[in-house]
N, C-alpha and C positions, 0 to 999 in steps of 0.2 A: 465810819465817818460821823463826827459829832455835829449835831444840829446847833448846839449851844454856842459853838465857836466859829461857825461859818460866817455869820453876819451879826451886826449889832441888833439887839432887841430892845424894845421900849415898853416897859411895864405900863399898862393902861387898863383900868377897870378890873384889875386882878389877873390879867393875862399878859404873857410875854409876847409882844407883837413884833414881827420882823420889820426892820427899817432898811429896805434895800430897793433896788430898781427891778422892774419886771424881767429884764434880760438876765440879771444876776440870779433871780429866783428860778427862772427856767433852766439856766445852766446848772444850778445846784440840784434840781430835781432830776435832770438827765444824768448827772454824775452819780447820784445816789442809786438810780435805777441800774446804771452800768456796773456799779460796785456790788449790786445785790442787796442793798440796804432797804428795808421797808420804811415807808414814809406815809403819814397821814397829813394832808393839807386842808385847812379850813380857812374861811375868810371872815374876819371880824368886822361887821358893821355895827351900828348902834343897837340893832335888834339882837344880834348875837351876844353882845356884852350884857344886855338886860336878861335875856332868856337863858343863857348858859352859865349863870353864876354857880349853880350846883355842880358844874363840870370842871371848875377851875383846877382842882387837884389833878384830875385825869388829864387835862390839857397840858400839864407840865411834863408829861412823859417825854423822854429824849427823842422819840421818833415822831412827834407831833409838831408841825409847823403852823403858825397862825399869821396870816397876812392881813394887812389893813385894807378896808374897803369903805370909801365914802368920805364926804366932807365932815360928817360928825366926828369921826376919829381925828381928823386934822384939827378941828376946833378944840377938842379936848387936849390934844397934844400941844397946841399953842398955849393953852391955859397952864399946863403942867411943866412943859419943857421949853416954852417960848419959841418953838419951831415946829412946823408941820412934818409929816412923813415925807420922805424924799420922792415917793411915787405912790400912785393909787393902784393897788394890786387887786382890783375887783375880779372875781372869778369869771364874769361874763366875757371879759377881754382876755384875761391871762390863760384860761383853759384852752380856748381854740388856738392861741398863739403857741402854747406848749405842744398841742397835738400836731401843729404844722411844723414844729421844730424837729420831729423825729426823722432820722435819716434812713431808717430801716423799717420793714413792716412791723407794726406794733398793735397788739390785740387790746381792744377796749370793750368794756361792758358798761351799759347804762342802766341805772336803777332809780326809779322815782317818777314823779309827776303823773299826769293823767295818761291813759292809754294812747290818746291822740297825740299828746305832746312828745312823749318818749318815742313813739313811732316816727313822728316828723323829725325829731332830733337825730334818730338813727339814719334817716335818709340824707340829712345834711352832713353829718360827720363821715358817712361812708364815702363822700366825694373827696375828702381830704387825702392828699398823697400819703402813702405808707400807713394808713389807718385801716385796720381790719376790725369791724364790729363783731366781737366774739359772741355776744348775746345781749339781751335786754329784758327788763321787767318793769312794769309800771308800779306806782306807789299805792295802788288800790287793790292789788291782788287779783286783777282780772286775767292777766296772762299766766302768772306763776304765783301760787299761794305764798304768802309771806314766810311761812314755816319752811318752804323749800328754796327760798331765794339764795341763801348762803351755799347750799349744796350745788345749785345751778351755776353760781358764780365760779366756784372752785372747779366744777366740771368743765366750764368753758375756758379756763386757764388764761384770764386776761392779765395784761401787764399794768393796765390802768383801769381803775374802777371809778366811775362818776356817780355820785349820790345826790339826787335832787329831791329831798324830802322836806326842805324848809327848816328854819331855826325854831326850836332847838332839836327837832326830831332827827335831822340828818347827823348832827354832831353826836347825839346820844347813841344813834345806831352805830356810828363809826367806833366810838369808844367801847361800846359793849360787844362788838362783833369782830373787831379787826384782828384779834388773836386767832380767830377761827378761819380767817381768810388767807388764801395763798396768793396774795396780790402785792406786788412791789409798791404800787402807788395808789392811794385812795384819796379822792378829792371830793369835798362837799361843795356842790356847785349852785345850790339855791334854785333860782328861776331860769337857769341857762337853757334847759330843754324847751321851756316856753318860748324863749327868744329864738332859738335855733329852728323851732318848728313853725314859727310865725303866729302862734296862738296868742302871743302878747307882743306888742310893738315896743321896740327899743327907742329911747329918746333920740331925737336928731343930734347929729354930731356937735352942733353949736351948743345945744342944751347940755350935753355931756361936758363940753369944754368949760362951760360956765358953772359946773358943779351943781346943776339944777335937775339932774336926772330923777332925784327923789320927788320933786314937784310934778314932773311929768307922770311918774307912776301913780302919785296921789290923785291926779286928775283922772287917770284911767280907772282906778279902783278905790274911790273915796271911802266906801263903807268898810273895806278890809284894812285899809292903811291909815285911816284918819287917827286912830288911837296911837299907832306906832310913831307917827310923825308929829304928835302933839304931846300927850301925856307921857308916853314912853321916852321921848327925847329928854324930858325933864328928869325922869328916873335915871337915864343914862348919865347925864352930866352930874347928878347928885352922887351916883355910884363912883364915878371917876374922881370927883373931888374928895369924897370920903375915904376911898381906898388909897388915893394918891399914887405914889410910885412903888407901892408894895405889891407882891404877888402871893 
Protein backbone atom coordinates (compact mmCIF):
# COMPACT_ATOMS: atom_id res chain seq x y z
CA UNK A 1 0.00 0.00 0.00
CA UNK A 2 1.59 3.27 -1.08
CA UNK A 3 1.61 6.20 1.30
CA UNK A 4 2.33 8.66 -1.47
CA UNK A 5 -1.02 8.17 -3.22
CA UNK A 6 -3.40 7.62 -0.30
CA UNK A 7 -3.93 11.31 0.53
CA UNK A 8 -2.80 14.66 -0.75
CA UNK A 9 0.39 15.92 0.85
CA UNK A 10 1.43 19.54 1.24
CA UNK A 11 5.18 20.37 1.12
CA UNK A 12 6.05 22.68 4.01
CA UNK A 13 9.43 23.43 5.54
CA UNK A 14 10.99 20.73 3.37
CA UNK A 15 8.61 17.95 4.51
CA UNK A 16 5.66 16.32 2.76
CA UNK A 17 2.83 16.77 5.26
CA UNK A 18 -0.50 14.98 5.02
CA UNK A 19 -3.57 17.08 4.38
CA UNK A 20 -6.45 14.90 5.54
CA UNK A 21 -8.93 14.49 8.36
CA UNK A 22 -8.31 12.59 11.56
CA UNK A 23 -10.79 9.81 10.77
CA UNK A 24 -9.19 9.30 7.36
CA UNK A 25 -5.72 8.96 8.84
CA UNK A 26 -6.94 6.53 11.51
CA UNK A 27 -8.59 4.46 8.77
CA UNK A 28 -5.39 4.42 6.72
CA UNK A 29 -3.26 3.34 9.69
CA UNK A 30 -5.68 0.54 10.53
CA UNK A 31 -5.75 -0.63 6.91
CA UNK A 32 -1.95 -0.66 6.69
CA UNK A 33 -1.68 -2.66 9.89
CA UNK A 34 -4.24 -5.17 8.61
CA UNK A 35 -2.28 -5.47 5.35
CA UNK A 36 0.98 -6.11 7.19
CA UNK A 37 2.59 -2.86 5.96
CA UNK A 38 5.03 -1.16 8.34
CA UNK A 39 4.43 2.54 9.03
CA UNK A 40 6.15 5.27 11.02
CA UNK A 41 3.95 8.25 11.93
CA UNK A 42 5.33 11.56 13.20
CA UNK A 43 3.63 14.88 13.93
CA UNK A 44 5.05 18.08 12.50
CA UNK A 45 4.68 21.16 14.67
CA UNK A 46 6.85 24.26 14.34
CA UNK A 47 9.51 22.76 16.61
CA UNK A 48 9.64 19.60 14.49
CA UNK A 49 10.23 21.62 11.31
CA UNK A 50 13.07 23.59 12.92
CA UNK A 51 14.74 20.72 14.81
CA UNK A 52 14.41 17.94 12.20
CA UNK A 53 15.85 19.67 9.13
CA UNK A 54 18.73 17.19 8.95
CA UNK A 55 16.20 14.33 8.82
CA UNK A 56 14.36 15.62 5.74
CA UNK A 57 15.78 13.01 3.37
CA UNK A 58 15.05 10.13 5.75
CA UNK A 59 11.51 11.41 6.28
CA UNK A 60 10.77 11.01 2.57
CA UNK A 61 10.86 7.21 2.88
CA UNK A 62 7.63 5.65 1.55
CA UNK A 63 6.71 4.13 4.93
CA UNK A 64 6.91 7.44 6.83
CA UNK A 65 3.80 9.58 7.36
CA UNK A 66 4.01 13.18 8.59
CA UNK A 67 0.88 14.77 10.05
CA UNK A 68 0.37 18.47 10.79
CA UNK A 69 0.14 19.69 14.37
CA UNK A 70 -0.74 23.20 15.49
CA UNK A 71 -1.65 26.68 14.37
CA UNK A 72 1.89 27.49 13.21
CA UNK A 73 1.59 24.95 10.40
CA UNK A 74 -1.78 26.42 9.42
CA UNK A 75 -0.37 29.96 9.27
CA UNK A 76 2.57 28.84 7.13
CA UNK A 77 0.17 26.93 4.88
CA UNK A 78 -1.99 30.02 4.51
CA UNK A 79 1.07 32.03 3.47
CA UNK A 80 2.19 29.49 0.86
CA UNK A 81 -1.05 27.86 -0.28
CA UNK A 82 -3.72 30.39 0.74
CA UNK A 83 -5.53 27.71 2.73
CA UNK A 84 -4.95 25.98 6.09
CA UNK A 85 -4.78 22.23 6.58
CA UNK A 86 -8.19 20.56 6.60
CA UNK A 87 -7.71 19.23 10.15
CA UNK A 88 -5.32 19.49 13.10
CA UNK A 89 -3.81 16.02 13.50
CA UNK A 90 -2.00 16.48 16.82
CA UNK A 91 -0.76 13.30 18.43
CA UNK A 92 -2.29 14.08 21.82
CA UNK A 93 -5.78 13.63 20.37
CA UNK A 94 -5.20 11.33 17.41
CA UNK A 95 -3.20 8.63 19.20
CA UNK A 96 -5.83 7.84 21.88
CA UNK A 97 -8.52 7.97 19.16
CA UNK A 98 -6.52 5.46 17.12
CA UNK A 99 -6.13 3.15 20.13
CA UNK A 100 -9.88 3.33 20.81
CA UNK A 101 -10.61 2.41 17.19
CA UNK A 102 -9.14 -1.10 17.41
CA UNK A 103 -11.80 -3.79 17.31
CA UNK A 104 -9.60 -6.67 18.48
CA UNK A 105 -6.95 -7.02 21.22
CA UNK A 106 -3.91 -4.97 20.15
CA UNK A 107 -0.50 -5.05 21.82
CA UNK A 108 1.07 -1.65 22.58
CA UNK A 109 4.55 -0.76 23.90
CA UNK A 110 5.36 2.65 25.45
CA UNK A 111 8.87 4.11 25.38
CA UNK A 112 9.99 7.50 26.69
CA UNK A 113 9.25 10.28 29.18
CA UNK A 114 10.07 10.11 32.89
CA UNK A 115 9.58 6.89 34.86
CA UNK A 116 6.55 8.42 36.58
CA UNK A 117 4.94 9.68 33.36
CA UNK A 118 5.29 6.46 31.38
CA UNK A 119 4.03 4.38 34.32
CA UNK A 120 1.01 6.69 34.64
CA UNK A 121 0.37 6.52 30.89
CA UNK A 122 0.48 2.72 31.06
CA UNK A 123 -2.29 2.77 33.69
CA UNK A 124 -4.46 5.05 31.55
CA UNK A 125 -3.93 3.21 28.26
CA UNK A 126 -4.55 -0.14 29.95
CA UNK A 127 -8.15 0.93 30.61
CA UNK A 128 -8.93 1.30 26.90
CA UNK A 129 -10.97 -1.51 25.31
CA UNK A 130 -8.92 -4.02 23.28
CA UNK A 131 -5.57 -2.52 24.34
CA UNK A 132 -2.96 -4.79 25.88
CA UNK A 133 0.16 -3.03 27.19
CA UNK A 134 2.89 -5.45 26.12
CA UNK A 135 5.70 -3.55 27.83
CA UNK A 136 7.18 -0.16 28.57
CA UNK A 137 10.44 1.68 29.25
CA UNK A 138 11.13 5.24 30.36
CA UNK A 139 13.37 7.61 28.41
CA UNK A 140 15.98 7.85 31.17
CA UNK A 141 17.10 4.23 31.26
CA UNK A 142 15.79 3.66 34.79
CA UNK A 143 13.68 0.61 33.99
CA UNK A 144 15.49 -0.77 30.93
CA UNK A 145 18.94 0.33 29.74
CA UNK A 146 18.79 2.21 26.40
CA UNK A 147 21.03 -0.43 24.78
CA UNK A 148 18.44 -3.09 25.63
CA UNK A 149 15.26 -1.25 24.64
CA UNK A 150 15.08 -2.50 21.04
CA UNK A 151 15.54 -6.11 22.15
CA UNK A 152 12.84 -5.68 24.81
CA UNK A 153 10.42 -4.16 22.30
CA UNK A 154 10.90 -7.03 19.86
CA UNK A 155 10.62 -9.56 22.69
CA UNK A 156 7.24 -8.08 23.71
CA UNK A 157 5.93 -8.25 20.10
CA UNK A 158 3.81 -5.07 20.10
CA UNK A 159 1.70 -4.06 17.13
CA UNK A 160 1.93 -0.37 18.06
CA UNK A 161 4.99 1.36 19.51
CA UNK A 162 4.56 4.81 21.07
CA UNK A 163 7.78 6.87 21.34
CA UNK A 164 7.79 9.91 23.67
CA UNK A 165 11.31 11.34 23.53
CA UNK A 166 10.55 14.87 22.23
CA UNK A 167 11.74 16.62 19.03
CA UNK A 168 14.10 15.78 17.42
CA UNK A 169 15.22 12.89 19.59
CA UNK A 170 12.15 10.71 19.00
CA UNK A 171 12.22 11.25 15.22
CA UNK A 172 15.94 10.48 15.07
CA UNK A 173 15.40 7.35 17.18
CA UNK A 174 12.63 6.17 14.85
CA UNK A 175 14.67 6.83 11.69
CA UNK A 176 17.77 5.11 13.05
CA UNK A 177 16.07 2.07 14.61
CA UNK A 178 12.87 1.28 12.72
CA UNK A 179 14.55 -1.32 10.47
CA UNK A 180 15.55 -3.28 13.58
CA UNK A 181 12.03 -3.23 15.00
CA UNK A 182 9.44 -5.92 14.32
CA UNK A 183 6.56 -3.49 14.85
CA UNK A 184 3.85 -2.67 12.28
CA UNK A 185 3.17 0.88 13.53
CA UNK A 186 5.57 3.29 15.26
CA UNK A 187 4.29 6.70 16.41
CA UNK A 188 6.24 9.66 17.79
CA UNK A 189 3.89 11.08 20.43
CA UNK A 190 5.83 13.90 22.14
CA UNK A 191 4.27 14.90 25.47
CA UNK A 192 1.38 12.42 25.30
CA UNK A 193 2.57 10.32 28.27
CA UNK A 194 2.79 13.46 30.42
CA UNK A 195 -0.81 14.35 29.60
CA UNK A 196 -2.13 10.79 30.04
CA UNK A 197 -0.39 10.42 33.40
CA UNK A 198 -1.55 13.83 34.63
CA UNK A 199 2.00 15.06 35.22
CA UNK A 200 1.20 17.94 32.84
CA UNK A 201 -2.18 19.61 32.44
CA UNK A 202 -3.84 19.77 29.05
CA UNK A 203 -5.30 23.13 28.05
CA UNK A 204 -9.07 23.52 28.62
CA UNK A 205 -11.28 22.62 25.66
CA UNK A 206 -12.11 26.26 24.89
CA UNK A 207 -8.40 27.17 24.78
CA UNK A 208 -7.79 24.26 22.40
CA UNK A 209 -10.70 25.34 20.20
CA UNK A 210 -9.26 28.86 19.99
CA UNK A 211 -5.89 27.37 18.91
CA UNK A 212 -4.21 28.83 22.01
CA UNK A 213 -2.93 25.61 23.54
CA UNK A 214 0.62 26.79 22.85
CA UNK A 215 0.01 29.83 25.10
CA UNK A 216 -1.33 27.61 27.88
CA UNK A 217 1.79 25.42 27.71
CA UNK A 218 4.03 28.49 27.64
CA UNK A 219 2.44 29.76 30.87
CA UNK A 220 3.07 26.35 32.48
CA UNK A 221 6.70 26.01 31.34
CA UNK A 222 8.01 29.49 30.43
CA UNK A 223 11.70 28.72 30.92
CA UNK A 224 11.63 25.65 28.69
CA UNK A 225 9.26 26.93 26.01
CA UNK A 226 9.93 30.68 25.73
CA UNK A 227 12.62 30.32 23.05
CA UNK A 228 10.51 27.78 21.12
CA UNK A 229 7.54 30.15 20.95
CA UNK A 230 9.52 33.32 20.18
CA UNK A 231 12.86 33.04 18.39
CA UNK A 232 12.23 29.53 17.00
CA UNK A 233 8.88 30.62 15.55
CA UNK A 234 10.75 33.21 13.50
CA UNK A 235 13.21 30.54 12.36
CA UNK A 236 10.27 28.29 11.41
CA UNK A 237 8.58 30.90 9.20
CA UNK A 238 11.89 31.90 7.64
CA UNK A 239 12.55 28.25 6.76
CA UNK A 240 9.08 27.78 5.29
CA UNK A 241 9.35 30.90 3.15
CA UNK A 242 12.89 30.09 1.98
CA UNK A 243 12.19 26.47 1.13
CA UNK A 244 8.74 27.23 -0.26
CA UNK A 245 6.98 24.27 -1.86
CA UNK A 246 10.15 22.24 -2.35
CA UNK A 247 11.10 19.05 -0.49
